[in-house]
C-alpha positions as CSV (number, residue, x, y, z in Angstrom):
1,M,102.7,-18.2,6.5
2,N,105.7,-15.9,6.9
3,L,105.7,-12.1,7.0
4,N,106.7,-11.7,3.4
5,I,103.8,-13.7,2.1
6,L,101.4,-11.8,4.3
7,V,102.8,-8.4,3.0
8,A,102.4,-9.7,-0.6
9,I,98.8,-10.7,-0.1
10,L,97.9,-7.3,1.5
11,R,99.8,-5.4,-1.2
12,D,98.1,-7.3,-4.0
13,K,94.7,-7.0,-2.2
14,D,94.1,-10.7,-2.7
15,H,92.3,-10.8,0.6
16,I,89.4,-8.7,-0.6
17,K,88.7,-10.5,-3.9
18,P,85.4,-12.3,-3.5
19,E,85.0,-15.8,-4.9
20,N,82.3,-16.4,-7.4
21,I,79.1,-17.3,-5.5
22,N,76.3,-19.5,-6.9
23,P,73.1,-18.1,-5.3
24,K,71.4,-21.5,-5.8
25,K,73.8,-23.1,-3.3
26,I,73.0,-20.6,-0.5
27,K,70.1,-21.6,1.8
28,R,66.9,-19.6,1.7
29,Q,67.1,-18.5,5.3
30,D,70.8,-17.4,4.9
31,K,69.7,-15.2,2.0
32,I,66.8,-13.7,4.0
33,D,69.1,-13.0,7.0
34,F,71.8,-11.4,4.8
35,M,69.3,-9.1,3.0
36,T,67.5,-8.3,6.3
37,N,70.8,-7.1,7.8
38,K,71.8,-5.3,4.6
39,L,68.5,-3.5,4.1
40,G,67.5,-2.7,7.7
41,N,64.2,-2.9,9.5
42,Q,62.7,0.2,7.9
43,E,63.0,-1.3,4.4
44,I,61.7,-4.6,5.5
45,E,58.6,-2.9,7.0
46,R,58.2,-1.0,3.8
47,I,58.2,-4.2,1.8
48,K,55.7,-5.8,4.2
49,K,53.3,-2.8,3.7
50,I,53.6,-3.0,-0.1
51,I,52.8,-6.8,0.1
52,I,49.8,-6.2,2.4
53,T,48.5,-3.5,0.1
54,D,48.9,-5.8,-3.0
55,I,47.1,-8.8,-1.5
56,G,44.6,-6.8,0.6
57,F,45.0,-8.6,3.9
58,E,47.5,-9.4,6.6
59,G,48.4,-12.9,7.8
60,E,51.1,-15.5,8.1
61,H,51.4,-15.5,4.3
62,I,53.1,-12.1,4.5
63,E,56.3,-13.5,6.0
64,I,56.6,-16.0,3.2
65,E,56.1,-13.3,0.6
66,V,58.7,-11.1,2.3
67,G,61.1,-14.0,2.2
68,N,60.5,-14.4,-1.5
69,V,61.2,-10.8,-2.2
70,L,64.4,-10.8,-0.1
71,C,65.6,-13.9,-1.9
72,K,65.0,-12.3,-5.3
73,K,66.8,-9.1,-4.1
74,F,69.7,-11.3,-2.9
75,N,70.0,-13.0,-6.3
76,E,69.9,-9.7,-8.1
77,Y,72.5,-8.3,-5.7
78,I,74.9,-11.2,-6.4
79,Q,74.4,-11.0,-10.1
80,K,75.3,-7.3,-10.1
81,G,78.6,-8.1,-8.5
82,G,77.7,-7.8,-4.8
83,T,79.7,-9.7,-2.2
84,Y,78.3,-12.2,0.2
85,V,80.4,-12.5,3.4
């Protein structure tokens, strides 16, 4: 790649156009990791508390439910035009 091509790419902002992403092709754990980083620990703890309140007890099932919520949030984020990098 020569300098003229690089300048053209940067000027046209082609380097920041996200490709279309199919959420079904992204692994569950990758979705969970992405949303955990995006939302932060406080939001994750808030989601856990809501789930514990809804089901009435705490256990290993909570982590599965938190993962389900994060996957749903990821899918909504992508459908609304969010970028996954």
